[in-house]
C-alpha positions in Angstrom: 0.0 0.0 0.0 1.1 3.7 -0.3 4.0 4.5 1.9 5.9 1.3 1.1 7.3 2.6 -2.2 10.8 3.8 -2.8 11.4 7.6 -3.3 10.9 9.1 -6.7 8.5 11.4 -8.6 6.3 8.7 -10.2 5.7 6.7 -7.0 5.1 9.9 -5.0 2.5 11.2 -7.5 0.7 7.8 -7.6 0.7 7.7 -3.8 -0.6 11.2 -3.4 -3.5 10.6 -5.9 -4.4 7.3 -4.3 -4.3 8.6 -0.8 -6.5 11.6 -1.8 -9.2 9.2 -3.1 -8.7 6.5 -0.5 -11.8 7.2 1.6 -13.9 7.4 -1.6 -12.6 4.1 -2.9 -13.2 2.4 0.4 -16.7 3.6 0.4 -17.3 2.3 -3.1 -15.9 -1.1 -2.2 -17.8 -1.2 1.1 -21.2 -0.3 -0.6 -20.6 -3.1 -3.1 -19.6 -5.7 -0.5 -21.0 -4.8 2.9 -17.8 -6.0 4.6 -15.0 -3.7 5.7 -12.2 -6.3 5.6 -13.1 -7.3 2.1 -13.2 -3.6 1.1 -9.7 -3.1 2.5 -8.5 -6.1 0.5 -10.0 -4.5 -2.6 -8.1 -1.3 -1.9 -4.9 -3.3 -1.6 -5.6 -4.9 -5.0 -6.5 -1.5 -6.5 -3.3 0.1 -5.3 -1.2 -2.7 -6.8 -2.8 -2.1 -10.2 -2.8 1.7 -9.9 1.0 1.6 -9.1 1.6 0.1 -12.5 -0.4 2.6 -14.5 1.2 5.3 -16.8 -0.4 8.4 -15.2 0.2 10.4 -18.3 -2.4 8.4 -20.1 -5.1 8.9 -17.4 -7.3 12.0 -17.9 -9.7 11.4 -15.0 -7.8 9.9 -12.1 -10.9 9.6 -9.8 -12.9 7.8 -12.5 -10.0 5.5 -13.3 -9.4 4.5 -9.6 -13.2 3.9 -9.2 -13.1 1.7 -12.3 -10.3 -0.4 -10.9 -11.9 -0.6 -7.5 -15.3 -1.6 -9.0 -13.8 -4.4 -11.1 -11.9 -5.8 -8.1 -15.0 -5.6 -5.9 -17.3 -7.3 -8.5 -15.0 -10.3 -8.5 -15.1 -10.5 -4.7 -18.8 -9.9 -4.6 -19.5 -13.0 -6.7 -17.3 -15.1 -4.3 -19.0 -13.5 -1.3 -22.3 -14.6 -2.7 -21.2 -18.3 -2.5 -20.0 -17.7 1.1 -23.4 -16.3 2.1 -25.1 -19.4 0.8 -23.6 -21.4 3.6 -23.9 -18.7 6.2 -25.7 -19.7 9.4 -28.8 -17.5 10.0 -29.5 -14.0 8.5 -26.5 -12.2 6.9 -26.2 -8.5 7.8 -23.6 -6.0 6.6 -20.6 -5.2 8.8 -21.4 -2.1 10.9 -19.1 0.9 10.8 -18.6 3.5 13.5 -18.8 6.7 11.3 -17.7 10.2 11.8 -20.3 12.9 12.7 -19.9 14.7 9.3 -21.3 11.7 7.5 -24.8 12.4 9.0 -24.6 15.9 7.5 -24.5 14.5 4.0 -28.0 12.9 4.0 -27.5 11.2 0.7 -24.2 9.6 1.7 -25.6 8.6 5.1 -28.6 7.0 3.4 -26.3 5.1 0.9 -24.2 3.5 3.6 -27.1 2.9 6.1 -27.8 -0.7 7.1 -31.2 -0.5 5.6 -29.9 0.6 2.2 -27.1 -2.0 2.2 -29.8 -4.7 2.8 -31.8 -3.3 -0.2 -28.6 -3.4 -2.3 -28.2 -7.1 -1.3 -31.3 -7.9 -3.4 -29.7 -6.6 -6.6 -27.4 -8.7 -8.9 -23.7 -7.8 -8.6 -23.8 -5.7 -11.9 -27.0 -4.0 -10.9 -25.5 -3.1 -7.5 -22.4 -1.7 -9.0 -24.3 0.4 -11.6 -26.7 1.7 -9.0 -24.0 2.7 -6.6 -21.7 4.3 -9.2 -24.5 6.3 -10.8 -26.8 7.2 -7.9 -24.3 7.6 -5.1 -21.0 8.6 -6.8 -22.6 10.3 -9.9 -20.3 8.7 -12.5 -21.2 9.1 -16.2 -22.7 6.2 -18.0 -19.6 5.7 -20.2 -17.4 5.6 -17.1 -19.6 3.0 -15.5 -19.7 1.0 -18.7 -15.9 0.7 -18.6 -16.0 -0.4 -14.9 -18.6 -3.1 -15.5 -17.6 -4.2 -19.0 -20.9 -3.2 -20.6 -22.0 -0.8 -23.3 -23.3 2.7 -22.2 -26.7 1.7 -23.6 -26.8 -1.5 -21.5 -25.7 0.4 -18.4 -28.6 2.9 -18.9 -31.0 0.0 -19.0 -29.4 -1.7 -15.9 -29.5 1.7 -14.1 -33.2 2.1 -14.8 -34.0 -1.4 -13.7 -31.9 -1.1 -10.5 -33.5 2.3 -9.6 -37.0 0.8 -9.9 -36.0 -2.2 -7.9 -34.5 -0.1 -5.1 -37.4 2.4 -5.1 -39.9 -0.5 -4.5 -37.9 -1.7 -1.5 -36.8 1.5 0.3 -38.9 4.0 2.3 -40.6 6.6 0.1 -38.7 9.4 1.8 -35.2 9.5 3.1 -35.4 9.7 6.9 -33.1 12.1 8.6 -30.6 10.9 11.2 -32.4 13.3 13.7 -35.7 11.4 13.2 -33.9 8.1 13.6 -32.3 9.4 16.8 -35.7 10.4 18.3 -37.1 6.9 17.6 -34.1 5.1 19.0 -34.0 7.3 22.2 -37.6 6.2 22.9 -36.7 2.6 22.1 -33.7 2.8 24.3 -35.7 4.2 27.3 -38.3 1.4 26.9 -35.6 -1.3 26.9 -33.9 0.1 29.9 -37.1 0.3 31.9 -38.6 -2.9 30.6 -41.6 -0.9 29.5 -43.5 -3.2 27.2 -46.1 -0.6 26.2 -43.2 1.8 25.4 -41.8 -0.7 23.0 -45.1 -1.4 21.4 -45.6 2.4 21.0 -42.4 2.9 19.0 -42.4 -0.4 17.0 -44.4 -0.6 13.8 -47.0 -3.4 13.8 -45.2 -5.2 11.1 -41.6 -4.5 12.3 -39.0 -7.1 11.3 -36.0 -8.0 13.5 -33.0 -9.6 11.8 -30.2 -10.9 14.0 -26.8 -12.0 12.7 -24.8 -14.3 15.0 -22.9 -16.0 12.2 -23.3 -19.3 14.1 -20.9 -18.0 16.7 -23.3 -16.1 19.1 -26.9 -16.9 19.9 -29.3 -15.1 17.5 -32.7 -15.7 16.1 -32.2 -18.1 13.1 -35.1 -16.6 11.1 -36.5 -13.0 10.8 -38.8 -12.1 13.7 -41.9 -10.3 12.5 -44.5 -8.3 14.4 -44.4 -5.8 17.2 -45.7 -8.2 19.8 -43.0 -10.9 19.0 -40.2 -8.4 18.8 -41.2 -6.5 22.0 -41.6 -9.8 23.8 -38.1 -11.0 22.9 -36.5 -7.7 23.8 -38.3 -7.5 27.1 -37.2 -11.0 28.0 -33.6 -10.4 27.0 -30.9 -9.9 29.6 -29.1 -7.5 27.3 -27.1 -4.7 29.1 -28.1 -1.1 28.8 -27.3 0.2 25.4 -25.4 3.4 24.4 -26.3 5.6 21.4 -23.6 5.9 18.8 -23.2 6.8 15.1 -23.3 3.6 12.9 -23.2 3.8 9.1 -24.2 7.4 9.1 -27.2 7.0 11.5 -27.8 6.7 15.2 -27.7 3.1 16.4 -27.3 1.2 19.7 -24.3 -0.6 21.0 -24.6 -3.2 23.8 -21.5 -4.0 25.8 -21.0 -6.7 28.3 -17.9 -6.6 30.6 -16.5 -3.8 28.4 -16.8 -5.9 25.2 -19.2 -5.1 22.4 -21.8 -7.8 22.3 -24.4 -6.4 19.8 -24.8 -3.5 17.4 -28.4 -2.7 16.6 -29.3 -0.4 13.8 -32.9 0.6 12.8 -35.0 1.5 9.9 -37.5 4.3 10.7 -40.6 5.3 8.8 -43.2 7.8 9.9 -41.7 8.0 13.3 -41.9 4.2 13.9 -39.2 1.5 13.8 -40.0 -0.8 10.9 -36.7 -2.7 10.9 -34.2 -3.7 13.5 -30.8 -5.1 12.5 -28.8 -6.8 15.3 -25.2 -7.7 14.5 -23.8 -10.1 17.1 -21.2 -12.0 15.0 -18.0 -10.9 16.7 -16.1 -11.2 13.4 -18.2 -8.2 12.2 -17.8 -5.9 15.2 -14.2 -4.8 14.9 -15.1 -1.5 13.1 -17.2 -0.2 16.0 -14.4 0.7 18.3 -12.8 3.3 16.0 -14.3 5.6 13.4 -14.0 4.7 9.8 -14.0 7.6 7.3 -16.4 7.3 4.3 -16.9 9.8 1.6 -18.2 10.3 -2.0 
């Protein structure tokens, strides 16, 4: 990675450009994969390829780096799909502790939110790449075409199909982090006091709870549906008092036991009610919650 190269004008220039775009490239890879460790591996592969490029032939350095990153991520995404097939229980994206400025960019926060990443999981790898590059990072169709090895005309069709698919599965309006915080604060108070009615008041009647234990920690093996079922489970749980933090651009809850993170719980909020709860308990997915991870677009 940058910093390991010998001195000289060419390596320095390559390093400076790569470092300047590193957070953007990580975000592209993470939005395509949903896993930080895999995204970091993609960045390593991107750097190795970038280091061998003749910079004099590259007009748009940002677009070129995004193209390399996308191609590497697509290869990994197909492999990841096979890993998910044998995963024990529901699979959730790896949560990231994000910096406060992410919440200020509502579109960026929405694009890396747990709820949106789960919607992206329902797309094919190519649809996911086209949607992310067009809707989040605003690349031109011809630039995306190079990244996914399609014609610009085909990319336009894929983008249209992906937009319709996502629109049918996401909330009609982007919910602000402030609204999510209000709902989670009410949810947190109800959990801490064991107030069943308080839980029922903040949970949507058809709320869905997904819990990812990865076969390592105890977690519901199937989605739990309905306010009564979810509230009953939470009220019976011996989970410690949660703290409110910023996860994937939105407020979320972290549960610690004996100082160690046991669960990260993110939420999807619509019309002031919690419609989705995403509890990540797999310890292999909790390493990015202790320290902030910069994301950008």
